[in-house]
C-alpha positions as CSV (number, residue, x, y, z in Angstrom):
1,M,-2.4,8.1,24.3
2,L,-5.1,10.6,23.6
3,E,-2.9,13.4,24.7
4,F,-0.2,12.2,22.2
5,L,-2.8,12.1,19.5
6,R,-4.0,15.7,20.3
7,E,-0.5,17.1,20.5
8,H,0.5,15.5,17.1
9,A,-2.8,15.7,15.3
10,V,-1.5,17.8,12.4
11,I,1.4,15.6,11.7
12,I,-0.7,12.4,12.0
13,C,-3.3,13.8,9.6
14,Y,-0.5,14.9,7.2
15,V,1.1,11.4,7.2
16,V,-2.3,9.7,6.8
17,I,-3.2,11.9,3.9
18,V,0.1,11.5,2.1
19,S,0.0,7.7,2.8
20,I,-3.5,7.5,1.3
21,I,-2.4,9.4,-1.8
22,S,0.7,7.2,-2.1
23,V,-1.4,4.0,-2.0
24,I,-3.8,5.4,-4.6
25,V,-1.1,6.5,-6.9
26,T,0.8,3.2,-6.6
27,A,-2.4,1.3,-7.3
28,M,-3.1,3.6,-10.3
29,D,0.3,2.9,-11.7
30,K,-0.2,-0.9,-11.3
31,I,-3.6,-0.7,-13.1
32,R,-2.1,1.4,-15.9
33,A,0.8,-1.0,-16.2
34,I,-1.6,-3.9,-16.7
35,N,-3.7,-2.0,-19.2
36,S,-0.7,-0.5,-21.1
37,G,-1.8,3.0,-20.1
38,R,0.2,6.1,-19.4
39,R,2.3,5.4,-16.4
40,I,2.9,7.5,-13.3
41,P,6.5,8.9,-13.4
42,E,8.9,7.2,-11.0
43,I,10.0,10.5,-9.7
44,L,6.5,11.2,-8.5
45,L,6.4,7.8,-6.7
46,F,9.7,8.7,-5.0
47,L,8.5,12.2,-4.2
48,L,5.4,10.9,-2.4
49,A,7.6,8.4,-0.5
50,A,9.9,11.2,0.6
51,L,7.0,13.4,1.6
52,G,5.9,10.8,4.1
53,G,4.1,8.1,2.2
54,S,7.1,5.7,2.2
55,A,5.8,3.1,4.7
56,M,2.4,2.6,3.1
57,M,3.8,2.8,-0.4
58,L,6.2,-0.1,0.4
59,V,3.3,-2.1,2.0
60,M,1.2,-1.5,-1.1
61,M,4.0,-2.4,-3.5
62,L,4.4,-5.7,-1.7
63,L,0.7,-6.4,-1.5
64,I,0.0,-5.8,-5.2
65,R,3.5,-7.0,-6.4
66,H,4.2,-3.7,-8.1
67,K,7.8,-2.5,-8.7
68,T,9.1,-5.4,-6.6
69,K,11.5,-6.4,-9.3
70,H,13.0,-2.9,-9.6
71,K,16.0,-2.7,-7.3
72,K,15.6,1.1,-7.4
73,F,12.3,0.8,-5.5
74,M,13.0,-2.2,-3.3
75,I,16.2,-0.6,-2.0
76,G,15.2,3.1,-2.4
77,I,11.9,3.1,-0.5
78,P,13.3,1.3,2.6
79,I,16.3,3.7,2.5
80,I,13.8,6.6,2.6
81,I,12.0,5.0,5.5
82,V,15.2,4.6,7.5
83,L,16.3,8.2,6.7
84,Q,12.8,9.5,7.8
85,A,13.2,7.5,11.1
86,I,16.7,8.9,11.7
87,A,15.4,12.4,11.0
88,I,12.5,12.0,13.4
89,Y,14.9,10.6,16.1
90,C,17.4,13.5,15.6
91,L,14.6,16.1,15.8
92,A,13.3,14.5,18.9
93,Q,16.7,14.5,20.5
94,M,17.1,18.2,19.7
95,G,13.8,18.9,21.5
96,V,11.9,19.8,18.4
97,P,8.2,19.1,18.9
98,I,7.3,16.4,16.4
């Protein structure tokens, strides 16, 4: 397990950082929605999901009940997760170090 973590430390750190940013931005958008503030553009939320924050963004959306009534998000974010999983699988099958 430790060897796996050492070999993939850069990727793990990247995903953790993008996930943390995704959670913070999602929470900020929820707070702004409650307070009628300037909202985070939806394209930014999708971009963060596509860059690797999709899993934690979905968890956060469900926990704080944010964007859960928007089909665009409740279908789009899981699709991004599936596409990312397929991409990782394909890269691993081709022998690309992930």
